[in-house]
Structures are given as C-alpha cells and as structure tokens.
C-alpha positions, -999 to +999 in steps of 0.1 A: -006-464-371-034-462-394-024-484-427-033-462-457-050-480-486-053-467-521-085-478-537-091-474-575-125-482-587-145-463-614-182-471-603-189-445-579-214-468-559-188-495-556-163-470-549-179-453-520-198-488-506-158-504-502-143-468-491-166-468-464-164-506-455-127-506-450-126-472-434-148-489-408-124-515-403-097-489-394-080-484-426-072-448-440-088-451-477-079-428-505-100-433-536-094-427-569-117-430-600-094-432-630-059-442-638-044-408-643-054-395-607-039-430-591-008-428-609-001-392-600-008-396-567+014-429-562+043-407-579+039-382-551+036-408-523+033-445-518+002-462-501+007-491-480-012-511-500-033-507-533-066-522-543-074-520-579-100-528-603-090-542-637-112-523-662-118-485-659-140-463-679-140-488-705-101-495-706-097-530-705-065-533-688-062-499-672-058-517-637-028-538-652-013-503-663-019-489-629+001-519-613+027-518-637+033-482-631+033-489-593+056-518-595+081-493-613+080-475-579+080-501-555+086-540-554+073-538-518+040-522-518+012-552-519-011-550-545-046-565-548-070-567-577-105-563-566-127-571-599-155-587-614-130-602-641-126-639-628-114-658-659-080-675-653-064-652-681-076-624-661-059-640-629-026-647-645-022-613-662-027-594-632-002-613-613+023-613-642+025-574-638+031-576-603+003-581-581+000-602-549-033-615-547-063-612-571-101-613-555-135-611-573-161-587-559-185-617-549-163-622-523-174-609-485-159-580-471-148-602-442-128-624-467-112-594-483-101-579-449-084-613-440-066-611-471-054-575-468-042-583-432-022-614-442-002-589-467+002-564-441+016-590-419+038-598-445+051-565-451+057-561-414+079-592-414+098-581-444+107-547-430+115-563-395+140-587-409+159-559-432+186-558-402+192-596-401+192-597-441+218-571-442+242-596-423+236-624-447+237-602-481+238-618-513+235-656-516+262-668-543+260-706-535+233-714-560+241-722-596+234-696-622+213-676-597+221-651-568+196-636-545+202-603-528+179-605-497+188-568-485+167-556-516+146-588-523+163-589-559+175-619-581+200-623-607+201-651-635+235-654-652+245-620-641+213-606-652+186-589-629+154-605-626+124-581-618+100-596-593+075-583-570+083-596-530+058-625-532+074-639-564+109-637-549+099-652-517+084-683-537+115-682-561+140-682-529+119-711-515+122-733-546+160-724-555+173-729-520+157-763-518+170-776-549+151-810-564+128-809-535+090-806-544+076-775-526+037-777-523+012-750-529+011-747-492+048-747-486+047-716-509+021-699-493+037-701-461+070-688-471+056-658-487+034-653-460-002-651-478-032-673-478-046-675-516-061-701-538-038-727-550-044-713-588-031-680-575+001-696-565+004-714-600-001-681-616+026-664-596+048-696-607+044-690-642+050-654-637+085-664-623+091-685-652+081-656-675+105-633-660+136-657-664+124-668-700+125-629-709+163-631-701+173-667-709+149-685-732+165-719-723+156-714-687+139-748-674+150-748-640+112-747-624+097-778-629+059-787-623+053-819-603+013-822-611-007-827-581+024-820-557+040-784-564+069-775-580+109-781-577+139-766-589+165-783-608+200-772-621 
C-alpha cells in the first residue's frame, strides 16, 4: 500500500522539488502551501505522515500551529519538521508541540527518506501490537503513574498526560525501569527512531514539561550527565 505524505511548504520551488523526489521514492505526496489548506485537509482525512516547514508566508510559528492542530486529531500520525531553522530552541519547540523528528533542509534526500521510513516502521509495529496490548491493558503497578498501552496514554496522579507516541514510548521505557539509567541509544531503540542525541534530549524535556504542567512538583525524571536519564520515585 502506498504511503500518503502531507507536505507543507510555502516556497513553490522547494515544494515542487521535494514533492517530486518523495514521489520518485514511491510515496503518495499531497503538498500544501499554507496553514489553512493543510489543517482543513487534515480534518477531512489524516495522512500517514506529515512533513512540515516551520515558517509559512512570514508567519514564524505556523508550522508549530499545524503540528499542534494535527496532534489534537491524532497522537499516532508521525510528524517531521523539515526546515531551515536549525537552532536548539526551534528544535525543542517543534518536539514540544508533538513532532517526532526535526530535520534541517541541508540534509540529503537519502537521509530524509531513512528518517521517514524509520517512523513508518515504528507505526507498523504499533498497529500490529494493538491486539497484544489489549491483553495487558493498563499498567497500574507504578507509583503515581498509570500507562494505558491500548491507547498509548499516560496518567499521573489521576490526571491525563497528553503525549505523542514517540514520547509515550520513551516515558514507558523510563518508568518501567525505575532507577536504571537509560541512554540515548536505549530510548531511540524503544521508540523505533534513529535521531540525533539532542533530539532525544528535547523529547525528554517535552515529557517533563507535560508532567510539570499538571504537577509543578514533578521530579521523577533525572538527567545523568553523559549517560542518559532515569526514573526515580
């Protein structure tokens, strides 16, 4: 089955070039030039993956707004930012609003394809495991936190914590291995993605922020400098 990619880019030349390259790789690509058209299309039907620029028509955070809108419709659809904005704040902002990956436009098309295919493999793994997850249901053996693996949802002290799928899997690896340091490589493996270490760091920061929004006293995710992260009660 041909994978459907939604691509949002305001520059016509860049939009045409990437659309043609992705189509040549066998993807069914629908391109959008602005936020309004993209969001309207997502509400009619979800793509298999979304590829977003950050700035659109002079609107600095239009891509983040699209990402947030899409996350409101689905926590499952993989989202990648493909942008010229390469600052650390930009990367963190993109992952904080729910993106799975963040790639700069100076990357080769082969590199971009590898990252896209990794997310599709992750999506296939999630969908094929739904029946097994229904057997396990909600994990209630963790202090203060519950993980609903059927719907990939976390609850902290009874409050729902909204996380995209990549961050749910990272959280699960941390909190089901309390006290153990999980490296960037460990967290990439469990979330079925291959990204830069600072992308994993940004995901962990986004997870912390989501918990802190519900509980300002949350301190369960500790950073072990140079080693990774661990969950502490």
